[in-house]
N, C-alpha and C positions, 0 to 999 in steps of 0.2 A: 360327377358331383362329389363333393367332399362332405364328411360328417359335420353335424351342426357345430361341434366344438372348434372347428377351423373356419367357420364363416365369420365375416366381418362384424356383424352385430353382436355375436356371442363373444368374440374376443374383445370387442370394445367394452362390453359389460364387465368382463373379467378385469380388464385394465382399470376401469373406473372404480370398481369395488376395491381393488388393491390400493389405489391411490387414496381412496376415502378412509381406508384403515390407517393409513400413514398420516394424512393431513392434520387431523385434530391435535396431534402431539407436536406439531412443528411450530405452533405459536402464530403470531401475526404474519400477514403475507409480506414476503420480501422476494427479491430476485433469487436469493439462495433457496427459499422454499420452493419456488418454481423449478429450479434446477434439481432439487431433491425429488420432486414429484416426477420430473422427466426421467430421472434415473429409474424410478419405480416402473414407469411405462416401458422403458427400454429393457429392463431386466425381465419383465413379464413377457414382452414380445419375443425376446431371445429364447426363453424357455418354450414358448408355443412354437416358435420357428423350428427349434431342434426336433420337437415331437412331430411336427408336420413333415419335415424333410426325411425323417426316418420312415414315414409311411408312403409319401408321395414325392415323385420327382418332377415337381412343377415350380421351379424357382420364379419364373415370370409372374405366375399367379400370386405367389406369396409376396413378391416385391411390390405389387400394386396394393395388396392388403396392408402391408407394413407402412407404405407411404401414407395411406389414408389415416392409419392409426396414429402414427408418430407426428404427423403434421396437422391434419384437419381435426381429428378427434381430440388430441391433446390440447390444441389451442382453444377449442370451444370449452373443454372441461375447465381449463385454467380461468377463462373469463367468468364462468359461474362460480368456481371455487374461491376466487379472489373476493367476490361480493359476499359470498356466504361466510368466509373467514372474517371479513370486516364486521359483519352482523354479530357473529359469535363473540368476537373480541369486545363488542359493546353490549353484550348480553341482550341482543336484539332490541336495544333501546328501551327495555322494560324499566319502569320506575323502581328504583332501589333494588334492581335485579330480582324483583319478585320475592323479597324476604317476608318474614312473618308480619312485621309492622305494616308493610304496604298492603298485604292481603287483608289485614284487619281494617285498615283505612278504606279499602275498596268495598269491603262488606258493609261497613257503616254507611258509606255513601250510597250503596245500592239500597239499603233499607230505608234511608232517608228519602231518596228519590221515589222509591216504590210507594212508601206511605203517603207522600204528597200526591202522587198520581191517583191513588185509590180514594183519597179523602177530598180532593179538590172538587167543589160543587160544579165547576164549569167544564169538567172533563167527564164525559159519559163513556164508560167502558162496556164492551159487550160481556155476555155472561162468562165467556172463557178468558176474559181479560185479566181477572184476578189471578187465575192460575199462572198465566204467562208472567205476570209481575212477580209472583212469589218465586217462580223458577229463576227469574232474572236476579232477584235479590239474593237468592242462595248461590247463584252462579258467579256473581261479581268477584269473589276472591279467587276464582279460577281464570280470570282474564289473562294473567301473565302466561299461564300454560297454553291458553288458546292462541296467544300471540306467537309463542314459540312454535306451536304445532303448524300454524299457517305459514310461517317462514320456512320451516323444514319441508312442508308439503310442496311449496312452490319450488324449492331447490330440487327435491326428488323428481318433480315433473320435468324440470329443466334437464336433468341428467337423462331422464327417460327419452326426451326428445332427441338427444344426441344419439342414443342407441337406435331410435327409429330412423333417423336420417342415415345412419350407417347401413341399416337394412335396405333403405331406398338406394343408396349408393351401390350396394352389392347387387341388387337387381339390375341396376343400370349397367354395371360392369358385365353382367351375363349377356345383356343384349348386344354389347359391342365386342364380344369375343370373336376372333376370326373363325370362319367356318372352314373345316378341313376339306381340301379338294381331292377328288379321285385322282389316282396316279396318272391315268391317261389325260384327264383334263388339265392337270398341272403341267404336263409336258407341252401340251398344245398352247396353254396360256403363256408359259414362260419361253418356250423355244420357237413358237410360231413366228413372232415378229423377227427374231434373229434369222430364221431360215429364209424368210421372205427377203430380208436385206441381203443375205449372201447370194440368193438367186439373182437379184438385180445387179449385184456386182459382177457375177459371172457372165450375165447377159450383156 
């Protein structure tokens, strides 16, 4: 077994974090941006590969890890990053990008709607309803921040699912690793059929 810093999910997390540090400064999503992020992945993979091979002589294991990282992990990351970049370039679709005037307008609308709901004779609110309305009135100027937070939270969860799937792939990889055979068993398994064939030829 290898240390955690050479496992598939940990390295995937490192690569995604490195790409996320670079992505916001690249502007809108283009094929050139994708290639730049791929270079980030490849550079980070090369650094981890060098450290791994200094400590362990297991190139087949690392080849499988690297293939999953550069192919599967990178493609899934780009699919999420492209959508997130488009949202960021549009300021998440927030009205007037959440400037001061928009927040004043939202606050005014919140006060108007809240006052109407509290004073309308045909609307019967429970005892705690007034408190909820007051909080809603005060919170309406923060709606742009809530919208940004929800989009970013969904993006972080998507990135987290990639790491989780890499962990599942690592566990599956362990299950299908070939088991070492004892020396005597390996000779019988490999040489046995050949010996039988030679005996038939001599007979």
